[in-house]
Structure formats: structure tokens, C-alpha cells
MDTraj code that builds the backbone (N, CA, C; nanometers):
import mdtraj as md
import numpy as np

residues = "MET ALA ILE PHE ARG PRO GLU ASN GLY LYS GLN SER THR ALA THR PRO VAL GLY ASN THR SER LEU GLU ASP ILE MET HIS THR GLU PRO SER ARG ASN ARG VAL SER ASP ILE SER VAL ILE ARG ARG GLY ASP ARG ILE GLU ALA ARG ARG GLY ASP ALA CYS TYR ARG GLY GLN VAL ARG ASP THR ALA PRO GLY LEU GLY LEU LEU TRP ILE ARG GLU ASP GLU GLN ASN ARG ARG ARG THR LEU SER VAL ASP ASP PHE THR ILE HIS ARG THR SER".split()
xyz = np.array([
    [-0.9365, 4.7172, 2.0183],
    [-0.8515, 4.8234, 2.0685],
    [-0.9393, 4.9411, 2.1067],
    [-0.9195, 4.9929, 2.2225],
    [-0.9932, 5.1096, 2.2677],
    [-0.9295, 5.2338, 2.2097],
    [-1.0115, 5.3324, 2.1862],
    [-0.9657, 5.4608, 2.1378],
    [-0.9883, 5.5596, 2.2516],
    [-0.8858, 5.6347, 2.2904],
    [-0.9000, 5.7298, 2.3989],
    [-0.8852, 5.8706, 2.3452],
    [-0.9788, 5.9565, 2.3812],
    [-0.9764, 6.0944, 2.3351],
    [-0.8713, 6.1738, 2.4128],
    [-0.7854, 6.2470, 2.3425],
    [-0.6775, 6.3181, 2.4094],
    [-0.7246, 6.4309, 2.5001],
    [-0.8430, 6.4894, 2.4791],
    [-0.8866, 6.5993, 2.5645],
    [-0.9130, 6.5532, 2.7078],
    [-0.9162, 6.4228, 2.7301],
    [-0.9324, 6.3711, 2.8652],
    [-0.7987, 6.3469, 2.9326],
    [-0.6913, 6.3921, 2.8702],
    [-0.5601, 6.3806, 2.9304],
    [-0.4920, 6.2472, 2.9050],
    [-0.5542, 6.1606, 2.8264],
    [-0.4937, 6.0310, 2.7985],
    [-0.4321, 6.0337, 2.6593],
    [-0.3331, 5.9535, 2.6415],
    [-0.2667, 5.9460, 2.5122],
    [-0.3603, 5.8837, 2.4101],
    [-0.3640, 5.9393, 2.2930],
    [-0.4475, 5.8868, 2.1857],
    [-0.3872, 5.7580, 2.1317],
    [-0.4723, 5.6576, 2.1103],
    [-0.4292, 5.5339, 2.0463],
    [-0.5176, 5.5113, 1.9239],
    [-0.5294, 5.6149, 1.8432],
    [-0.6163, 5.6087, 1.7264],
    [-0.5725, 5.4980, 1.6321],
    [-0.6704, 5.4252, 1.5832],
    [-0.6468, 5.3162, 1.4901],
    [-0.6958, 5.3584, 1.3529],
    [-0.6141, 5.3490, 1.2485],
    [-0.6568, 5.3931, 1.1170],
    [-0.7662, 5.3052, 1.0580],
    [-0.8646, 5.3702, 0.9970],
    [-0.9703, 5.3023, 0.9227],
    [-0.9815, 5.3780, 0.7917],
    [-0.9348, 5.3204, 0.6849],
    [-0.9322, 5.3924, 0.5586],
    [-0.8394, 5.5119, 0.5725],
    [-0.8895, 5.6320, 0.5387],
    [-0.8102, 5.7535, 0.5492],
    [-0.8373, 5.8301, 0.6776],
    [-0.9235, 5.7774, 0.7652],
    [-0.9542, 5.8448, 0.8907],
    [-0.9251, 5.7505, 1.0058],
    [-0.9186, 5.8049, 1.1245],
    [-0.8977, 5.7221, 1.2419],
    [-1.0298, 5.7074, 1.3164],
    [-1.0399, 5.6041, 1.3991],
    [-1.1604, 5.5873, 1.4796],
    [-1.1786, 5.7060, 1.5723],
    [-1.0692, 5.7636, 1.6164],
    [-1.0771, 5.8812, 1.7030],
    [-1.1487, 5.9947, 1.6306],
    [-1.1147, 6.0172, 1.5031],
    [-1.1807, 6.1218, 1.4247],
    [-1.3290, 6.0903, 1.4074],
    [-1.3605, 5.9642, 1.3830],
    [-1.4992, 5.9234, 1.3648],
    [-1.5793, 5.9474, 1.4917],
    [-1.5201, 5.9178, 1.6070],
    [-1.5898, 5.9383, 1.7339],
    [-1.6283, 6.0836, 1.7524],
    [-1.5457, 6.1749, 1.7033],
    [-1.5734, 6.3167, 1.7210],
    [-1.6729, 6.3688, 1.6183],
    [-1.6863, 6.3035, 1.5046],
    [-1.7673, 6.3590, 1.3972],
    [-1.8896, 6.2760, 1.3618],
    [-1.8885, 6.1472, 1.3876],
    [-1.9988, 6.0614, 1.3445],
    [-2.1207, 6.0816, 1.4345],
    [-2.2368, 6.1125, 1.3753],
    [-2.3565, 6.1282, 1.4570],
    [-2.4018, 5.9932, 1.5126],
    [-2.4751, 5.9981, 1.6221],
    [-2.5195, 5.8731, 1.6843],
    [-2.6596, 5.8342, 1.6391],
    [-2.6936, 5.8609, 1.5145],
    [-2.8271, 5.8292, 1.4635],
    [-2.8525, 5.6786, 1.4566],
    [-2.7481, 5.5979, 1.4600],
    [-2.7636, 5.4531, 1.4518],
    [-2.7577, 5.3874, 1.5884],
    [-2.7864, 5.4619, 1.6925],
    [-2.7822, 5.4069, 1.8283],
    [-2.8911, 5.3019, 1.8459],
    [-2.8534, 5.1922, 1.9098],
    [-2.9461, 5.0813, 1.9337],
    [-2.9872, 5.0849, 2.0803],
    [-3.1182, 5.0941, 2.1044],
    [-3.1663, 5.0975, 2.2430],
    [-3.2127, 4.9599, 2.2911],
    [-3.2449, 4.8713, 2.1980],
    [-3.2911, 4.7357, 2.2331],
    [-3.2009, 4.6354, 2.1621],
    [-3.1125, 4.5693, 2.2370],
    [-3.0159, 4.4805, 2.1716],
    [-3.0775, 4.3510, 2.1211],
    [-3.2053, 4.3286, 2.1466],
    [-3.2682, 4.2089, 2.0912],
    [-3.2790, 4.2178, 1.9385],
    [-3.2617, 4.3390, 1.8826],
    [-3.2650, 4.3545, 1.7370],
    [-3.1276, 4.3308, 1.6741],
    [-3.0238, 4.3192, 1.7562],
    [-2.8881, 4.2922, 1.7076],
    [-2.8749, 4.1426, 1.6812],
    [-2.8184, 4.1089, 1.5675],
    [-2.8013, 3.9689, 1.5275],
    [-2.6538, 3.9378, 1.5058],
    [-2.6235, 3.8105, 1.5151],
    [-2.4879, 3.7633, 1.4856],
    [-2.4504, 3.8100, 1.3451],
    [-2.3305, 3.8638, 1.3327],
    [-2.2832, 3.9139, 1.2039],
    [-2.3004, 4.0634, 1.1858],
    [-2.3873, 4.1270, 1.2665],
    [-2.4028, 4.2724, 1.2584],
    [-2.2720, 4.3392, 1.2985],
    [-2.2460, 4.4543, 1.2401],
    [-2.1281, 4.5322, 1.2748],
    [-2.1726, 4.6438, 1.3677],
    [-2.1027, 4.6556, 1.4809],
    [-2.1408, 4.7562, 1.5795],
    [-2.0202, 4.8329, 1.6302],
    [-2.0508, 4.9411, 1.6966],
    [-1.9529, 5.0198, 1.7687],
    [-2.0080, 5.0378, 1.9095],
    [-1.9263, 5.0164, 2.0094],
    [-1.9659, 5.0355, 2.1492],
    [-1.8866, 5.1523, 2.2053],
    [-1.9575, 5.2474, 2.2659],
    [-1.8933, 5.3672, 2.3191],
    [-1.9201, 5.3809, 2.4677],
    [-1.8167, 5.4204, 2.5392],
    [-1.8291, 5.4508, 2.6815],
    [-1.7300, 5.5621, 2.7114],
    [-1.7822, 5.6785, 2.7379],
    [-1.6940, 5.7917, 2.7652],
    [-1.5974, 5.8133, 2.6511],
    [-1.4707, 5.7937, 2.6787],
    [-1.3697, 5.8156, 2.5758],
    [-1.3194, 5.6867, 2.5123],
    [-1.3842, 5.5743, 2.5434],
    [-1.3440, 5.4454, 2.4847],
    [-1.4418, 5.4056, 2.3745],
    [-1.3885, 5.3408, 2.2727],
    [-1.4702, 5.2984, 2.1596],
    [-1.4180, 5.1646, 2.1077],
    [-1.5091, 5.0687, 2.0915],
    [-1.4734, 4.9382, 2.0361],
    [-1.5596, 4.9129, 1.9131],
    [-1.4998, 4.8592, 1.8077],
    [-1.5729, 4.8253, 1.6855],
    [-1.5508, 4.6798, 1.6523],
    [-1.6550, 4.6162, 1.5990],
    [-1.6377, 4.4784, 1.5582],
    [-1.7664, 4.4149, 1.5112],
    [-1.7562, 4.2859, 1.4843],
    [-1.8687, 4.2072, 1.4365],
    [-1.9266, 4.1275, 1.5530],
    [-2.0597, 4.1311, 1.5640],
    [-2.1274, 4.0597, 1.6720],
    [-2.1122, 3.9098, 1.6500],
    [-2.0702, 3.8404, 1.7552],
    [-2.0552, 3.6947, 1.7504],
    [-2.1681, 3.6255, 1.8244],
    [-2.2093, 3.6802, 1.9385],
    [-2.3179, 3.6235, 2.0183],
    [-2.3905, 3.7360, 2.0901],
    [-2.5151, 3.7095, 2.1291],
    [-2.5925, 3.8057, 2.2073],
    [-2.6642, 3.7341, 2.3207],
    [-2.6887, 3.8074, 2.4263],
    [-2.7705, 3.7599, 2.5389],
    [-2.8555, 3.8794, 2.5832],
    [-2.9624, 3.9077, 2.5075],
    [-3.0442, 4.0262, 2.5375],
    [-3.0998, 4.0264, 2.6793],
    [-3.1366, 3.9105, 2.7314],
    [-3.1896, 3.9038, 2.8675],
    [-3.0894, 3.9463, 2.9723],
    [-2.9614, 3.9299, 2.9418],
    [-2.8544, 3.9697, 3.0331],
    [-2.7959, 4.1060, 2.9969],
    [-2.8354, 4.1582, 2.8796],
    [-2.7817, 4.2859, 2.8343],
    [-2.6380, 4.2768, 2.7887],
    [-2.6005, 4.1621, 2.7288],
    [-2.4618, 4.1398, 2.6870],
    [-2.4510, 4.1114, 2.5376],
    [-2.3409, 4.1577, 2.4810],
    [-2.3016, 4.1278, 2.3426],
    [-2.1578, 4.0805, 2.3444],
    [-2.1257, 3.9911, 2.2540],
    [-1.9866, 3.9510, 2.2337],
    [-1.9503, 3.9889, 2.0914],
    [-1.8384, 4.0587, 2.0770],
    [-1.7936, 4.0981, 1.9433],
    [-1.6539, 4.0445, 1.9189],
    [-1.6182, 4.0388, 1.7922],
    [-1.4809, 4.0130, 1.7500],
    [-1.4297, 4.1482, 1.7033],
    [-1.3335, 4.2046, 1.7780],
    [-1.2825, 4.3377, 1.7474],
    [-1.2171, 4.3415, 1.6097],
    [-1.2388, 4.4512, 1.5387],
    [-1.1843, 4.4677, 1.4038],
    [-1.0322, 4.4667, 1.4019],
    [-0.9709, 4.5494, 1.4821],
    [-0.8262, 4.5681, 1.4734],
    [-0.7466, 4.4561, 1.5391],
    [-0.7885, 4.4112, 1.6550],
    [-0.7109, 4.3135, 1.7305],
    [-0.7578, 4.1698, 1.7095],
    [-0.8738, 4.1537, 1.6479],
    [-0.9339, 4.0221, 1.6252],
    [-0.9519, 3.9461, 1.7569],
    [-0.9753, 4.0229, 1.8644],
    [-1.0001, 3.9638, 1.9963],
    [-1.1490, 3.9608, 2.0233],
    [-1.1910, 3.8645, 2.1010],
    [-1.3296, 3.8564, 2.1444],
    [-1.3463, 3.9482, 2.2656],
    [-1.4545, 4.0268, 2.2659],
    [-1.4787, 4.1203, 2.3754],
    [-1.6250, 4.1117, 2.4175],
    [-1.6481, 4.1109, 2.5479],
    [-1.7829, 4.1126, 2.6030],
    [-1.8200, 4.2563, 2.6349],
    [-1.9395, 4.2961, 2.5921],
    [-1.9870, 4.4319, 2.6143],
    [-2.1207, 4.4288, 2.6864],
    [-2.1350, 4.5092, 2.7882],
    [-2.2603, 4.5209, 2.8612],
    [-2.3304, 4.6497, 2.8201],
    [-2.4610, 4.6419, 2.7944],
    [-2.5350, 4.7622, 2.7573],
    [-2.5496, 4.8567, 2.8765],
    [-2.5219, 4.8076, 2.9966],
    [-2.5214, 4.8952, 3.1132],
    [-2.3986, 4.9859, 3.1141],
    [-2.2929, 4.9418, 3.0482],
    [-2.1665, 5.0152, 3.0473],
    [-2.1385, 5.0904, 2.9174],
    [-2.2003, 5.0471, 2.8075],
    [-2.1713, 5.1037, 2.6754],
    [-2.2992, 5.1460, 2.6037],
    [-2.2866, 5.2440, 2.5149],
    [-2.3930, 5.2708, 2.4190],
    [-2.3550, 5.1951, 2.2924],
    [-2.4528, 5.1327, 2.2304],
    [-2.4286, 5.0484, 2.1131],
    [-2.4801, 5.1210, 1.9896],
    [-2.3988, 5.1217, 1.8840],
    [-2.4333, 5.1890, 1.7582],
    [-2.4084, 5.0928, 1.6436],
    [-2.5017, 5.0841, 1.5508],
    [-2.4804, 5.0044, 1.4292],
    [-2.3880, 5.0798, 1.3362],
    [-2.2970, 5.0072, 1.2742],
    [-2.2073, 5.0708, 1.1783],
    [-2.2329, 5.0223, 1.0366],
    [-2.3203, 4.9251, 1.0216],
    [-2.3547, 4.8786, 0.8856],
    [-2.5010, 4.8539, 0.8739],
])
top = md.Topology()
chain = top.add_chain()
for i, resn in enumerate(residues, 1):
    res = top.add_residue(resn, chain, resSeq=i)
    for name in ("N", "CA", "C"):
        top.add_atom(name, md.element.get_by_symbol(name[0]), res)
traj = md.Trajectory(xyz[None], top)
């Protein structure tokens, strides 16, 4: 599930995580865990992908570093999602 920041004029679809929402985390969590080389990402790693006002979280299922692609299983929707490092910034969450 994507999270959209309301200051961009879009309706918030914040998803609860514990006592906070992903929307709150996006505004407060520092990006110190940003990954610049996805070849270090392994199956089973937990990541967050950010692009503008969208944010996806999940567990890595497959990687294709040569193509700049990751496949995750989203936490909330349990859907498989393909992410391109050209379109998203990748952050480790665990």
C-alpha cells in the first residue's frame, strides 16, 4: 500500500504500524539506512522504498542488481511489488 503525504493535495492513506502510521514515519524517520548499491540487499531483508510522496514497505523476495530491480512482498497488502532503483530510494528497515 502506498502512503501519500497530504501536503501534496492527495488524501492520506496512512497504514498503522504499531502506535504510529507509515505516514508519520516518513516525516520523522531519518534516511541514515539508505542503500546506494542494491547488490548488498539479500532475500529476506526488510526495506522501505520511497518516491516523492509514495512509500512501500516489505520483505525482499528477489533481486536483480544488474537491472536495478527488487521484488518485495508488501507488509500490509501481502502483494508482490517490483521496485526500480531508478524510480525509488531504498532504505533498510531492519
